[in-house]
Backbone as CSV, one residue per row, in Angstrom:
resi,resn,N_x,N_y,N_z,CA_x,CA_y,CA_z,C_x,C_y,C_z
1,MET,-24.360,7.149,-28.079,-25.621,6.465,-27.223,-25.255,5.409,-26.921
2,LYS,-25.472,4.891,-25.433,-25.210,3.743,-24.513,-26.246,3.168,-24.405
3,LEU,-26.482,1.858,-24.822,-27.652,1.322,-24.573,-27.089,0.038,-24.063
4,ILE,-28.596,-0.516,-23.137,-27.996,-2.247,-22.475,-29.344,-2.416,-23.096
5,LEU,-29.203,-3.644,-23.770,-30.054,-4.411,-24.096,-30.263,-6.231,-23.191
6,ILE,-31.453,-5.691,-22.700,-32.247,-6.712,-21.277,-32.906,-8.440,-22.316
7,GLY,-32.196,-9.374,-21.288,-33.979,-10.129,-21.533,-33.724,-11.379,-21.720
8,ILE,-34.422,-12.816,-21.568,-34.404,-13.684,-21.509,-33.428,-14.516,-22.644
9,GLN,-32.991,-15.284,-23.024,-31.606,-16.332,-23.793,-33.104,-16.459,-24.863
10,GLY,-32.855,-15.644,-26.017,-34.422,-16.350,-27.045,-34.936,-14.692,-26.987
11,SER,-34.929,-14.363,-25.982,-35.469,-13.081,-26.785,-35.827,-12.035,-28.041
12,GLY,-34.179,-12.163,-28.305,-34.100,-11.098,-29.765,-32.979,-10.297,-29.331
13,LYS,-32.582,-10.692,-28.337,-31.091,-8.998,-27.916,-29.973,-9.122,-29.356
14,SER,-29.569,-9.963,-30.066,-28.833,-9.826,-31.039,-28.897,-9.251,-32.312
15,THR,-30.815,-9.749,-32.661,-31.418,-8.942,-33.664,-32.189,-7.861,-33.263
16,GLN,-31.732,-7.211,-32.576,-31.754,-5.709,-32.300,-30.792,-5.422,-32.096
17,GLY,-29.999,-5.642,-31.708,-28.756,-5.056,-31.141,-28.536,-4.754,-32.397
18,ASN,-28.328,-5.865,-33.446,-27.520,-5.173,-34.733,-28.754,-4.675,-35.637
19,LEU,-30.278,-4.143,-35.347,-30.418,-3.524,-35.693,-30.587,-1.900,-35.636
20,LEU,-29.692,-1.588,-34.082,-29.294,-0.728,-33.640,-28.229,0.414,-33.893
21,THR,-27.113,-1.279,-34.290,-25.868,-0.905,-34.608,-25.886,0.093,-36.288
22,GLU,-26.774,-0.794,-36.859,-27.148,-0.269,-38.175,-27.186,1.453,-37.770
23,LYS,-28.819,1.557,-37.581,-29.312,2.299,-36.800,-28.612,3.752,-36.275
24,LEU,-27.850,3.489,-35.522,-27.527,4.472,-34.853,-26.078,4.690,-34.662
25,GLN,-25.426,3.605,-35.758,-23.832,3.951,-36.186,-22.472,4.130,-34.652
26,VAL,-22.949,2.933,-33.657,-22.067,2.544,-32.281,-22.493,0.903,-32.827
27,PRO,-20.882,0.639,-32.214,-21.123,-1.046,-32.013,-21.552,-1.737,-30.802
28,TYR,-21.916,-2.936,-31.879,-22.576,-4.020,-30.794,-21.764,-4.831,-29.770
29,LEU,-22.151,-4.609,-28.806,-20.883,-5.833,-28.112,-21.911,-6.981,-27.316
30,SER,-21.875,-8.248,-27.648,-22.403,-8.841,-26.787,-21.237,-9.678,-25.911
31,THR,-21.721,-9.930,-24.495,-20.850,-10.505,-23.411,-21.296,-12.151,-23.629
32,GLY,-21.977,-12.283,-24.455,-21.942,-13.928,-24.611,-20.926,-14.102,-25.928
33,HIS,-20.691,-13.687,-26.491,-19.824,-13.641,-27.405,-18.157,-13.394,-27.110
34,ILE,-17.684,-12.467,-26.145,-16.804,-12.265,-25.869,-16.628,-13.487,-24.731
35,PHE,-17.350,-13.970,-24.254,-17.114,-14.544,-23.425,-17.145,-16.783,-24.172
36,ARG,-17.535,-16.722,-25.296,-17.787,-17.978,-26.163,-15.884,-17.882,-26.683
37,THR,-15.642,-16.501,-27.097,-14.465,-16.315,-27.757,-13.173,-16.707,-26.875
38,LEU,-13.390,-16.042,-25.713,-12.356,-16.009,-24.614,-12.622,-18.129,-23.969
39,ALA,-13.451,-19.005,-24.362,-13.618,-20.160,-23.870,-12.790,-21.250,-24.806
40,GLN,-12.394,-20.170,-25.918,-11.761,-21.069,-26.720,-10.059,-21.151,-27.705
41,GLU,-9.825,-20.296,-25.683,-8.972,-20.586,-26.157,-7.475,-21.497,-24.986
42,LYS,-6.775,-21.728,-25.849,-6.087,-22.522,-24.620,-5.283,-21.949,-23.464
43,THR,-6.026,-20.970,-22.665,-5.950,-20.557,-21.272,-6.622,-21.311,-20.157
44,PRO,-5.255,-20.807,-18.411,-6.281,-21.185,-17.346,-8.216,-20.791,-18.316
45,LEU,-7.720,-19.417,-18.177,-9.043,-18.355,-18.019,-9.998,-18.897,-19.217
46,GLY,-9.453,-19.582,-20.183,-10.130,-19.738,-21.567,-10.933,-20.735,-20.765
47,ARG,-10.471,-21.644,-20.118,-10.743,-23.117,-19.684,-12.091,-23.521,-18.715
48,TYR,-11.633,-21.784,-17.692,-12.732,-21.856,-16.967,-14.169,-21.539,-17.124
49,ILE,-13.763,-20.659,-18.542,-15.179,-20.108,-18.852,-16.187,-20.748,-19.438
50,LYS,-14.988,-21.902,-19.981,-16.121,-22.800,-20.861,-16.558,-23.653,-20.193
51,GLU,-15.818,-24.476,-18.902,-16.082,-25.494,-18.220,-17.685,-24.785,-17.228
52,THR,-17.787,-23.102,-17.218,-18.562,-22.448,-16.584,-19.452,-22.671,-17.255
53,MET,-19.292,-22.010,-18.422,-20.542,-21.596,-19.469,-21.293,-23.123,-19.497
54,ASN,-20.687,-24.177,-20.204,-21.251,-24.989,-20.576,-22.327,-26.374,-19.359
55,ALA,-21.384,-25.615,-18.380,-22.119,-26.215,-17.091,-23.886,-25.364,-16.856
56,GLY,-23.599,-24.202,-17.668,-24.829,-23.098,-17.555,-24.932,-21.789,-16.675
57,PHE,-23.407,-22.492,-16.016,-23.877,-20.732,-14.452,-23.210,-19.439,-15.921
58,LEU,-23.081,-18.696,-14.615,-23.250,-17.353,-15.001,-21.932,-16.931,-14.291
59,ILE,-20.583,-16.628,-15.373,-19.522,-15.800,-15.216,-19.257,-15.410,-13.307
60,PRO,-18.464,-15.245,-12.355,-18.348,-14.219,-11.403,-18.576,-13.044,-11.700
61,ASP,-19.623,-11.932,-10.889,-19.416,-10.849,-11.355,-17.855,-10.147,-11.320
62,GLU,-17.356,-10.110,-10.497,-15.900,-9.491,-10.452,-15.083,-9.837,-11.909
63,LYS,-15.339,-11.229,-12.119,-14.007,-11.611,-13.213,-15.126,-10.796,-14.323
64,THR,-16.242,-10.803,-15.281,-17.129,-10.415,-15.533,-16.817,-8.638,-16.494
65,LEU,-17.498,-8.318,-14.675,-17.277,-6.636,-14.637,-15.592,-5.951,-15.114
66,GLU,-14.519,-7.051,-14.653,-13.037,-6.885,-15.564,-13.245,-6.970,-16.368
67,ILE,-13.429,-7.904,-17.505,-13.783,-8.166,-18.954,-14.225,-7.201,-19.365
68,VAL,-15.797,-6.876,-19.049,-16.401,-6.103,-19.957,-15.978,-4.597,-19.337
69,ARG,-15.469,-4.045,-18.931,-14.583,-2.804,-18.482,-13.880,-2.727,-19.524
70,GLU,-12.478,-3.976,-20.025,-11.309,-4.249,-20.624,-12.190,-3.673,-22.042
71,TYR,-12.847,-4.209,-22.284,-13.449,-4.467,-23.759,-14.227,-2.644,-24.288
72,LEU,-15.218,-2.286,-23.228,-15.058,-1.278,-23.685,-13.813,-0.256,-22.900
73,SER,-12.903,0.052,-22.459,-12.330,1.047,-22.327,-11.400,0.949,-24.172
74,ARG,-11.643,0.482,-25.038,-11.354,0.169,-26.414,-11.679,1.741,-26.769
75,PRO,-11.098,1.920,-27.835,-11.168,3.127,-28.651,-12.678,2.638,-29.850
76,GLU,-13.055,2.399,-30.304,-14.313,1.973,-30.802,-15.906,2.161,-30.074
77,TYR,-15.332,2.033,-28.640,-16.693,2.048,-27.624,-16.859,3.770,-27.046
78,LYS,-16.140,4.249,-27.315,-15.493,5.807,-26.526,-16.420,6.493,-26.970
79,ASN,-17.626,6.340,-28.716,-18.738,7.640,-28.825,-19.834,6.462,-28.406
80,GLY,-20.016,5.072,-28.189,-21.267,4.516,-27.635,-20.752,3.251,-27.844
81,TYR,-22.167,2.720,-27.319,-22.126,1.256,-27.775,-23.556,0.002,-27.571
82,ILE,-23.787,-0.680,-28.122,-25.327,-1.232,-27.238,-24.437,-3.142,-26.804
83,LEU,-24.948,-2.971,-25.915,-23.949,-4.040,-25.233,-25.881,-4.978,-24.337
84,ASP,-25.333,-6.209,-24.772,-26.145,-7.346,-24.540,-25.443,-8.276,-23.742
85,GLY,-26.185,-8.835,-22.998,-25.734,-9.321,-22.036,-25.344,-8.913,-20.153
86,PHE,-25.082,-8.175,-20.655,-24.645,-7.598,-19.184,-25.304,-6.146,-18.888
87,PRO,-25.529,-5.544,-17.643,-25.408,-6.857,-16.559,-26.286,-7.608,-16.172
88,ARG,-26.178,-9.004,-15.255,-26.607,-9.976,-15.518,-27.177,-9.984,-13.692
89,THR,-26.584,-9.331,-12.927,-27.029,-9.607,-11.266,-26.638,-7.870,-10.560
90,ILE,-27.933,-7.351,-9.368,-27.245,-6.496,-9.211,-26.030,-5.745,-8.521
91,LYS,-25.360,-6.805,-8.166,-24.153,-6.485,-8.107,-23.533,-5.837,-9.710
92,GLN,-23.767,-6.509,-10.429,-22.543,-5.980,-11.807,-23.468,-4.967,-12.368
93,ALA,-24.636,-4.619,-12.217,-25.813,-3.024,-12.670,-24.963,-2.043,-11.568
94,GLU,-24.906,-2.600,-10.359,-24.361,-1.488,-9.275,-22.985,-0.802,-9.350
95,GLU,-22.487,-1.852,-9.765,-20.650,-1.409,-9.962,-20.234,-1.202,-11.398
96,PHE,-21.330,-1.029,-12.630,-21.124,-0.371,-13.509,-21.683,0.661,-14.019
97,LYS,-20.277,1.480,-14.008,-20.712,2.518,-14.028,-20.369,3.482,-15.903
98,ASN,-20.849,3.319,-16.511,-19.877,3.624,-17.334,-21.280,5.005,-18.950
99,GLY,-22.132,5.643,-17.970,-22.961,6.702,-18.672,-24.131,5.921,-19.621
100,VAL,-24.191,5.181,-18.859,-25.392,3.877,-19.651,-27.013,4.865,-19.939
101,ASP,-27.325,5.579,-21.281,-28.411,6.175,-21.213,-29.477,5.598,-21.099
102,LYS,-29.686,4.570,-21.541,-31.315,3.829,-21.664,-30.804,2.063,-21.642
103,VAL,-31.398,1.499,-20.672,-31.914,-0.160,-20.625,-33.102,-0.238,-21.326
104,VAL,-32.755,-1.374,-22.754,-33.648,-1.710,-23.332,-34.568,-3.056,-22.362
105,TYR,-35.312,-3.505,-22.476,-35.778,-4.447,-21.609,-36.784,-5.318,-22.933
106,LEU,-36.363,-6.428,-23.756,-37.454,-7.175,-24.325,-37.844,-8.102,-23.932
107,LYS,-39.596,-8.062,-23.369,-39.867,-9.019,-22.712,-40.314,-10.261,-22.951
108,VAL,-40.362,-11.581,-22.864,-39.932,-12.697,-23.573,-40.722,-13.287,-22.298
109,SER,-41.786,-14.186,-22.961,-42.685,-15.617,-21.734,-41.769,-16.677,-21.656
110,ASP,-41.154,-17.419,-20.650,-40.642,-18.358,-21.370,-40.684,-19.560,-21.903
111,LYS,-41.936,-19.701,-21.954,-42.785,-20.228,-23.342,-42.024,-20.227,-24.388
112,GLU,-42.082,-19.023,-25.073,-41.600,-18.500,-26.109,-40.213,-18.300,-26.449
113,ALA,-39.514,-17.921,-25.801,-38.092,-18.155,-25.620,-37.626,-19.515,-25.683
114,LEU,-38.221,-20.509,-25.095,-37.806,-21.935,-25.291,-37.916,-22.564,-26.436
115,TRP,-39.540,-21.526,-27.401,-39.748,-22.525,-28.194,-38.774,-21.931,-29.613
116,ARG,-38.238,-20.539,-29.411,-37.699,-20.201,-30.358,-35.743,-20.941,-30.538
117,LEU,-36.146,-21.316,-29.571,-34.278,-21.881,-28.943,-34.178,-23.247,-29.724
118,SER,-35.723,-23.762,-29.887,-35.740,-25.046,-30.353,-35.269,-25.084,-31.414
119,PHE,-35.963,-24.037,-32.591,-35.774,-23.910,-33.527,-34.494,-23.588,-33.610
120,ARG,-33.683,-22.450,-32.985,-32.284,-22.236,-33.774,-31.356,-23.064,-34.363
121,ASN,-30.540,-22.801,-35.044,-29.648,-23.623,-35.659,-28.256,-23.011,-35.296
122,SER,-27.487,-24.263,-34.191,-26.706,-23.504,-33.298,-25.841,-24.972,-32.786
123,ASP,-24.624,-24.005,-33.671,-23.558,-24.874,-33.411,-22.735,-24.899,-31.698
124,ARG,-23.504,-24.052,-30.445,-22.595,-23.775,-29.121,-22.992,-24.508,-28.702
125,GLU,-21.272,-24.808,-27.626,-21.310,-26.577,-27.146,-22.504,-26.354,-25.837
126,ASP,-22.565,-24.934,-25.640,-23.947,-24.666,-24.126,-25.186,-23.737,-24.631
127,ASP,-25.611,-24.994,-25.732,-26.948,-24.346,-26.424,-28.187,-26.501,-25.962
128,THR,-27.301,-26.641,-24.863,-28.403,-27.657,-24.782,-29.125,-27.288,-24.115
129,LEU,-30.797,-28.380,-24.141,-31.846,-28.307,-23.277,-31.410,-27.946,-22.051
130,THR,-30.733,-28.818,-21.145,-30.371,-28.536,-19.648,-29.889,-27.474,-19.353
131,ALA,-29.349,-26.444,-20.535,-27.970,-25.499,-19.971,-28.647,-24.462,-20.631
132,ILE,-29.660,-24.236,-21.419,-30.712,-23.859,-21.658,-31.312,-23.228,-20.242
133,LYS,-32.090,-24.178,-19.827,-33.185,-24.541,-18.968,-32.357,-23.379,-17.824
134,LYS,-31.133,-23.971,-17.809,-30.395,-23.802,-16.514,-30.631,-21.963,-16.855
135,ARG,-29.760,-21.666,-17.779,-29.665,-19.870,-18.192,-31.294,-19.544,-17.678
136,ILE,-32.304,-20.323,-18.293,-33.691,-19.320,-17.543,-33.715,-19.125,-16.210
137,GLU,-33.897,-20.566,-16.161,-33.628,-20.201,-14.224,-33.047,-18.740,-13.807
138,LEU,-31.699,-18.948,-13.794,-30.585,-18.198,-13.702,-30.732,-16.003,-14.370
139,PHE,-31.819,-16.815,-14.889,-31.934,-14.926,-15.442,-33.235,-14.480,-14.152
140,HIS,-34.279,-15.355,-13.983,-35.138,-15.073,-13.160,-34.612,-14.708,-11.937
141,LYS,-33.808,-15.516,-11.317,-32.961,-14.963,-10.493,-32.491,-14.219,-9.824
142,PHE,-31.349,-14.062,-10.789,-30.754,-13.019,-11.058,-30.680,-11.751,-11.750
143,THR,-31.198,-12.093,-13.186,-31.394,-10.497,-13.856,-32.329,-10.302,-13.817
144,GLU,-33.182,-11.085,-13.707,-34.929,-9.961,-12.834,-35.312,-8.942,-11.765
145,PRO,-33.756,-8.945,-10.807,-33.318,-7.660,-9.969,-33.343,-6.617,-10.946
146,VAL,-32.377,-7.113,-11.677,-31.248,-6.199,-12.655,-32.888,-5.381,-13.188
147,ILE,-33.842,-5.866,-13.699,-34.853,-5.119,-14.338,-35.277,-4.027,-13.625
148,ASP,-35.797,-4.594,-12.619,-36.038,-3.541,-11.192,-34.915,-2.445,-10.917
149,TYR,-33.694,-2.732,-11.183,-33.179,-1.894,-10.381,-33.211,-0.519,-10.975
150,TYR,-33.083,-0.961,-12.687,-33.123,0.353,-13.463,-34.296,0.898,-13.527
151,ARG,-35.657,-0.187,-13.683,-36.898,0.455,-13.821,-36.629,1.602,-12.469
152,GLN,-36.177,1.474,-11.166,-36.576,2.587,-10.372,-35.388,3.489,-10.482
153,ASN,-34.746,3.200,-11.249,-33.820,4.542,-11.527,-34.080,5.399,-13.055
154,ASN,-35.415,4.895,-13.663,-36.053,6.015,-14.523,-35.343,5.811,-15.873
155,MET,-34.619,4.772,-16.084,-33.582,3.879,-17.078,-34.183,3.033,-17.926
156,LEU,-35.102,2.225,-17.695,-35.902,1.006,-18.484,-36.895,1.402,-19.510
157,VAL,-36.756,1.393,-20.852,-37.444,1.098,-21.479,-38.312,-0.793,-21.561
158,GLU,-39.710,-0.846,-21.649,-39.869,-2.590,-21.794,-40.660,-2.446,-22.889
159,VAL,-40.248,-3.842,-23.877,-40.707,-3.554,-24.877,-41.334,-5.202,-25.120
160,ASN,-42.563,-5.013,-25.689,-43.034,-6.601,-26.087,-42.640,-7.819,-27.002
161,GLY,-41.585,-8.113,-26.565,-39.978,-9.055,-27.667,-40.866,-10.174,-27.902
162,GLU,-42.358,-10.500,-28.008,-43.460,-11.372,-28.885,-43.583,-10.440,-30.190
163,ASN,-43.542,-9.653,-30.239,-44.286,-9.234,-31.347,-42.913,-9.661,-32.631
164,SER,-43.226,-9.376,-34.326,-41.904,-8.999,-35.600,-41.243,-8.640,-34.792
165,ILE,-39.994,-9.027,-35.414,-38.571,-8.293,-35.281,-38.792,-6.266,-36.287
166,GLU,-39.318,-6.267,-36.741,-40.064,-5.265,-36.888,-40.813,-3.872,-36.445
167,ASP,-41.478,-4.941,-35.820,-42.521,-4.119,-34.713,-42.057,-3.591,-33.449
168,ILE,-40.662,-4.945,-32.957,-40.296,-4.385,-31.835,-39.236,-3.886,-32.315
169,PHE,-38.524,-3.777,-33.094,-37.186,-2.341,-33.713,-38.156,-0.820,-33.724
170,LYS,-39.334,-0.670,-33.927,-40.071,0.283,-33.951,-40.270,0.651,-32.578
171,GLU,-40.701,-0.550,-32.002,-41.333,0.092,-30.841,-39.486,0.614,-30.130
172,ILE,-39.195,0.013,-30.071,-37.306,0.442,-29.355,-37.646,2.059,-29.588
173,LEU,-37.481,2.328,-31.221,-36.907,3.564,-31.741,-37.726,4.716,-31.468
174,GLU,-38.681,4.250,-30.799,-40.311,5.103,-30.830,-40.113,5.535,-28.981
175,LYS,-39.626,4.229,-28.353,-39.551,4.394,-26.803,-38.524,5.438,-26.439
176,LEU,-37.316,5.256,-27.531,-36.239,5.947,-27.341,-36.152,7.361,-27.810
177,SER,-37.194,7.956,-28.700,-37.428,8.880,-28.952,-36.913,9.045,-30.072
178,LEU,-36.028,8.289,-30.906,-35.097,8.250,-32.574,-35.957,7.734,-33.054
179,GLN,-37.202,7.961,-33.651,-38.092,8.178,-34.497,-37.875,8.662,-35.864
């Protein structure tokens, strides 16, 4: 199964992604993790990604598509995956053709996301309050239209991301008919 998890920062994508990986026996891939790994490299691409992320901006569409396609071409992803943090723009959604089965939207309010993130222990350089607020703003501007795109294409599964971890997971499984 090929799934995309979509939601505002702090919505629980990585928590649910790891639970789904265990249940479905397919790898979990976070584009945020990929970008943070690349940002540590002492290369022009690494420096560019680090500066872009630390400022709270999105990596441009073409670069993001190139990196995600390269990762998903690896053998461990041929039987499926759970993808978190991608696509973030309409262009990425329209150009990403990889046989995605469903898109799970973890719906969480801005207030709840900020509350969760303020209590998260993080050593990420891009987890400053300013950068977090910028990413929430970018989510509304660029990613909400992606949610509508998948809704119109009958691929969207909407879940209340403000429930308990267990209830969210149960709802995802029910809506994907995996119970």
